[in-house]
C-alpha positions in Angstrom: -68.4 -31.3 -55.5 -69.6 -34.2 -57.7 -69.5 -34.8 -61.4 -72.5 -33.3 -62.7 -71.8 -30.0 -60.9 -68.5 -30.1 -62.4 -69.6 -30.6 -65.9 -72.0 -27.2 -65.1 -69.1 -25.3 -64.0 -67.1 -26.2 -66.8 -63.2 -25.3 -67.0 -63.4 -22.2 -64.8 -64.8 -24.2 -62.2 -62.6 -26.5 -61.7 -59.8 -24.2 -62.1 -60.6 -22.5 -58.9 -61.8 -25.3 -57.3 -58.5 -27.6 -56.2 -58.6 -30.3 -53.5 -55.3 -29.7 -52.7 -52.9 -27.0 -53.1 -49.6 -27.0 -54.9 -46.7 -27.7 -53.1 -44.3 -24.8 -53.3 -41.1 -25.8 -55.4 -38.5 -27.6 -53.5 -35.2 -25.9 -53.2 -32.4 -26.8 -51.0 -28.7 -25.5 -50.3 -27.4 -23.3 -53.2 -30.4 -23.4 -55.6 -32.6 -21.6 -52.3 -29.8 -19.3 -52.1 -30.0 -18.4 -55.9 -33.9 -18.0 -55.4 -33.8 -16.0 -52.5 -30.9 -13.9 -54.2 -33.7 -13.4 -57.2 -31.3 -15.0 -59.7 -34.3 -17.4 -61.1 -35.8 -20.5 -60.3 -33.7 -22.6 -63.0 -30.9 -24.1 -60.9 -29.2 -25.1 -64.2 -29.1 -21.8 -65.2 -27.5 -20.8 -61.9 -25.1 -23.5 -62.7 -24.1 -22.3 -65.9 -23.6 -18.8 -65.1 -21.2 -19.8 -61.8 -19.6 -22.5 -64.5 -19.2 -19.7 -66.6 -17.6 -17.2 -63.8 -15.8 -20.2 -62.6 -13.7 -20.7 -66.2 -13.6 -16.6 -67.1 -11.7 -16.5 -63.3 -9.7 -19.2 -64.4 -8.5 -17.7 -67.6 -7.5 -14.7 -65.8 -5.3 -16.0 -62.9 -3.2 -18.2 -65.8 -2.6 -14.5 -67.3 -1.8 -12.8 -64.3 0.4 -15.9 -63.0 1.7 -16.0 -66.3 3.1 -12.3 -65.7 5.0 -13.7 -62.9 7.0 -15.8 -65.3 7.7 -13.2 -67.5 8.5 -10.3 -64.9 11.1 -13.2 -63.2 11.3 -16.5 -64.1 12.1 -16.2 -67.7 14.9 -13.4 -67.4 16.5 -15.6 -64.6 16.5 -18.7 -66.5 18.1 -16.7 -69.7 20.9 -15.3 -67.1 21.4 -18.7 -65.8 21.4 -20.3 -68.9 24.2 -17.6 -70.5 21.6 -15.6 -72.4 22.3 -12.4 -71.2 22.5 -11.2 -75.1 19.0 -12.8 -75.7 17.6 -11.5 -72.5 18.8 -8.1 -73.4 17.6 -8.1 -76.9 14.0 -9.2 -75.2 14.2 -6.2 -73.1 14.7 -4.2 -76.3 11.6 -5.1 -78.2 9.6 -5.3 -74.9 10.8 -2.5 -72.5 7.3 -3.2 -70.1 9.5 -6.4 -68.8 11.9 -3.7 -66.7 8.2 -2.1 -65.2 7.1 -5.8 -64.5 10.3 -6.7 -63.3 10.6 -3.3 -60.9 7.4 -3.9 -59.5 7.3 -7.8 -59.0 5.6 -7.4 -55.7 2.7 -5.6 -57.0 2.6 -8.3 -59.9 2.9 -11.2 -57.5 0.4 -10.0 -55.2 -2.4 -9.4 -58.1 -1.4 -12.8 -59.2 -1.9 -14.5 -55.8 -5.2 -12.5 -55.3 -6.3 -13.7 -58.8 -5.5 -17.2 -57.8 -7.2 -17.3 -55.0 -10.7 -15.9 -56.5 -10.1 -18.4 -59.0 -9.4 -21.0 -56.3 -12.6 -20.2 -54.6 -14.6 -20.1 -57.6 -13.1 -23.5 -58.8 -14.2 -24.5 -55.1 -17.8 -23.3 -55.5 -18.4 -25.0 -58.8 -17.5 -28.1 -58.0 -20.9 -29.8 -57.4 -22.7 -27.6 -59.3 -25.8 -29.5 -61.3 -24.6 -30.4 -65.2 -27.5 -30.7 -67.7 -29.5 -33.7 -68.0 -28.8 -34.1 -71.7 -26.1 -36.6 -72.3 -23.8 -34.1 -74.8 -24.3 -31.2 -72.4 -23.5 -33.2 -69.4 -20.3 -34.4 -71.1 -19.6 -30.8 -72.3 -20.0 -29.5 -68.9 -18.0 -32.3 -67.2 -14.9 -31.5 -69.7 -15.2 -27.9 -68.9 -14.4 -28.4 -65.5 -12.0 -30.7 -66.0 -10.4 -27.9 -68.4 -10.9 -25.1 -65.6 -9.2 -27.6 -62.9 -6.0 -28.2 -65.1 -5.6 -24.4 -65.8 -6.1 -23.6 -62.8 -3.1 -26.3 -61.2 -1.4 -24.9 -64.1 -1.5 -21.4 -63.1 -0.5 -22.3 -59.9 2.3 -24.1 -60.3 3.5 -21.0 -63.0 2.9 -18.6 -59.7 5.3 -21.0 -57.2 7.8 -21.0 -60.1 7.8 -17.3 -60.7 8.1 -17.2 -57.1 11.0 -19.2 -56.7 12.9 -17.4 -59.5 11.4 -14.0 -58.2 12.0 -14.4 -54.3 13.8 -18.1 -53.1 16.4 -18.2 -55.8 17.5 -14.9 -54.9 17.9 -14.8 -51.3 19.8 -18.5 -51.8 22.3 -16.8 -54.4 22.8 -13.6 -52.4 
């Protein structure tokens, strides 16, 4: 089309005549998977949702692993330190601790499953993109580091509780 016929057609004619078709959006890896799942075309929204899920699962894992401390590690530590009266007062104030101790296998199983799920989300979120804005990128990086530390603390609490619940009684008895 020449310049004069383009002027005659105006804006409507130019919109209909495109010399080259527009290329499809470039997607690869997880972003393509997100588009296929219908989660939208903005990879940062997908990454933000995954980081939130990772953070939430990490917090759940610390709470479930803390229950292993309450059921097993703290009572064993109090008894080992000779603070049996303190343990009795603690059980009197919060009698649900006895239920947790009676069902310690279920408590540890639930905590282990939650740690495995949180670990999966941590592993999956390790290379998600952060926003281009420097302030948001720093916040994103900080959230990842905090989430990783919380997860590692959760694993340490879980292992400590498991030691007091299963390993130490097997050694002592």
